[in-house]
ZAMARGU-4260 file (C-alpha; in steps of 0.2 Angstrom, whole numbers, plus 5000, padded with zeros to 4 digits):
<rodrens>
0) 4620/4279/4731 | 4608/4284/4716 | 4594/4295/4718 | 4584/4312/4717 | 4569/4321/4719
5) 4554/4318/4708 | 4558/4310/4691 | 4575/4317/4692 | 4590/4311/4697 | 4603/4323/4705
10) 4617/4311/4713 | 4624/4295/4703 | 4633/4282/4712 | 4641/4293/4724 | 4649/4285/4739
15) 4654/4293/4755 | 4660/4284/4772 | 4663/4292/4789 | 4672/4282/4801 | 4670/4284/4821
20) 4679/4299/4827 | 4681/4306/4809 | 4678/4324/4802 | 4671/4321/4785 | 4669/4337/4772
25) 4660/4338/4755 | 4664/4352/4745 | 4661/4356/4726 | 4654/4369/4716 | 4635/4373/4719
30) 4623/4360/4712 | 4637/4346/4714 | 4625/4336/4725 | 4632/4339/4742 | 4616/4344/4751
35) 4607/4329/4742 | 4619/4316/4748 | 4615/4323/4766 | 4597/4322/4763 | 4600/4304/4756
40) 4606/4301/4773 | 4592/4307/4782 | 4579/4299/4771 | 4572/4314/4762 | 4579/4310/4746
45) 4573/4296/4735 | 4587/4283/4735 | 4586/4271/4719 | 4602/4262/4720 | 4614/4258/4734
50) 4612/4259/4752 | 4613/4271/4767 | 4620/4261/4783 | 4622/4267/4800 | 4633/4256/4811
55) 4630/4243/4800 | 4611/4243/4800 | 4603/4246/4782 | 4594/4265/4783 | 4588/4267/4766
60) 4570/4272/4765 | 4568/4274/4783 | 4559/4289/4788 | 4567/4304/4794 | 4560/4304/4811
65) 4566/4286/4813 | 4584/4290/4807 | 4585/4305/4820 | 4579/4291/4834 | 4594/4279/4829
70) 4605/4295/4833 | 4609/4304/4818 | 4607/4324/4821 | 4607/4336/4807 | 4609/4354/4807
75) 4603/4363/4791 | 4610/4379/4784 | 4594/4391/4787 | 4580/4389/4800 | 4590/4379/4813
80) 4584/4388/4829 | 4567/4393/4837 | 4569/4412/4836 | 4556/4416/4847 | 4562/4403/4861
85) 4575/4407/4874 | 4593/4398/4871 | 4589/4386/4885 | 4572/4382/4877 | 4580/4378/4861
90) 4591/4366/4870 | 4576/4359/4879 | 4566/4356/4861 | 4583/4346/4854 | 4581/4334/4869
95) 4564/4330/4864 | 4566/4311/4861 | 4576/4308/4877 | 4565/4303/4893 | 4579/4304/4905
100) 4586/4319/4915 | 4593/4330/4901 | 4598/4344/4913 | 4618/4339/4914 | 4618/4338/4895
105) 4612/4357/4893 | 4626/4362/4907 | 4639/4351/4895 | 4633/4363/4881 | 4636/4379/4891
110) 4653/4374/4895 | 4657/4370/4876 | 4649/4384/4870 | 4652/4399/4884 | 4645/4414/4874
115) 4628/4404/4877 | 4629/4402/4896 | 4626/4421/4898 | 4613/4421/4884 | 4602/4409/4891
120) 4587/4417/4894 | 4588/4428/4877 | 4577/4424/4863 | 4587/4415/4851 | 4581/4427/4837
125) 4590/4441/4846 | 4608/4432/4845 | 4622/4436/4832 | 4624/4424/4817 | 4638/4415/4825
130) 4628/4414/4842 | 4612/4407/4833 | 4624/4394/4824 | 4632/4390/4841 | 4613/4386/4847
135) 4608/4375/4832 | 4623/4364/4834 | 4621/4363/4853 | 4602/4359/4850 | 4607/4345/4839
140) 4620/4338/4850 | 4608/4338/4865 | 4602/4319/4858 | 4621/4315/4859 | 4622/4308/4841
145) 4629/4294/4833 | 4634/4305/4819 | 4632/4324/4817 | 4627/4331/4800 | 4632/4351/4796
150) 4625/4359/4781 | 4635/4374/4777 | 4637/4378/4797 | 4648/4395/4793 | 4638/4401/4780
155) 4635/4420/4780 | 4648/4422/4795 | 4663/4433/4796 | 4680/4426/4795 | 4683/4428/4814
160) 4666/4418/4817 | 4669/4406/4806 | 4687/4402/4813 | 4676/4401/4831 | 4664/4387/4823
165) 4679/4378/4815 | 4687/4377/4832 | 4671/4370/4839 | 4668/4358/4826 | 4685/4351/4829
170) 4681/4350/4850 | 4665/4341/4846 | 4674/4330/4836 | 4689/4327/4848 | 4675/4321/4861
175) 4671/4307/4850 | 4657/4313/4838 | 4659/4309/4820 | 4654/4324/4808 | 4649/4323/4791
180) 4650/4343/4785 | 4645/4351/4770 | 4656/4368/4768 | 4659/4382/4754 | 4674/4387/4764
185) 4685/4373/4757 | 4701/4379/4764 | 4696/4379/4782 | 4685/4364/4781 | 4699/4353/4774
190) 4709/4361/4787 | 4701/4353/4800 | 4695/4338/4791 | 4701/4321/4792 | 4695/4315/4775
195) 4687/4323/4761 | 4678/4321/4745 | 4675/4332/4732 | 4659/4330/4721 | 4655/4337/4704
200) 4638/4335/4696 | 4632/4324/4707 | 4646/4312/4706 | 4664/4309/4716 | 4677/4319/4708
205) 4691/4316/4721 | 4694/4309/4738 | 4708/4311/4750 | 4714/4316/4766 | 4711/4334/4772
210) 4729/4338/4770 | 4731/4331/4754 | 4716/4338/4745 | 4722/4355/4752 | 4739/4351/4743
215) 4732/4344/4727 | 4734/4359/4714 | 4718/4353/4706 | 4708/4357/4721 | 4717/4372/4723
220) 4712/4378/4706 | 4694/4374/4707 | 4689/4378/4725 | 4704/4387/4735 | 4708/4402/4724
225) 4727/4394/4719 | 4736/4382/4726 | 4734/4371/4743 | 4741/4371/4759 | 4737/4377/4776
230) 4740/4368/4790 | 4724/4362/4803 | 4729/4376/4814 | 4732/4389/4802 | 4715/4386/4792
235) 4704/4387/4809 | 4713/4401/4816 | 4710/4416/4801 | 4699/4430/4805 | 4694/4449/4808
240) 4685/4457/4823 | 4669/4458/4812 | 4653/4448/4821 | 4644/4438/4811
</rodrens>
């Protein structure tokens, strides 16, 4: 894909693929075009060249609300919950395009996110940062998406809570939901990823398995503070006892 905003191009012949049941991570420096790729998928960025395809269908130029109805769920980095609504009301809002009985799905979300079950009647704005992010992800899952897009899901969270979020992301994926994730915590993200892409200046720089990119000395020098290599389990289990 090549495209941008207004008269400026911000992504240049970027290719990204998410296969069924995969976790795919986009990493790169600030301004690399990671979130712009997300916006292109969502129909919020002008695509001048290339295509956006969802399960074989060409979605290039399709309005965002139609893309959501086709099964793409997106969790933005900020502004991703209704703070004055309760947790349960947020989940109900996530099901707004459903016409069936979605109450069993709400209970599935409480089983996936046990800390939210006891907070179901609390306003989302009163929760900790980590719990609010859980609400945001659960809300996006209410429509049982074809693919889930996460933009910086652990931004601003403590190491312990980051680990909790990464474990939940892996569990969501084990239930069959493909995930495309932009993440600055590159070591932990690659630790749970099947594959990853490194973007620089709006272009593809590197592509590989999560483990392969973790072990790549160039990736280590650029984004991991030195060389590679933690395992998938280790990468998701760091932490302290600070709440996010």
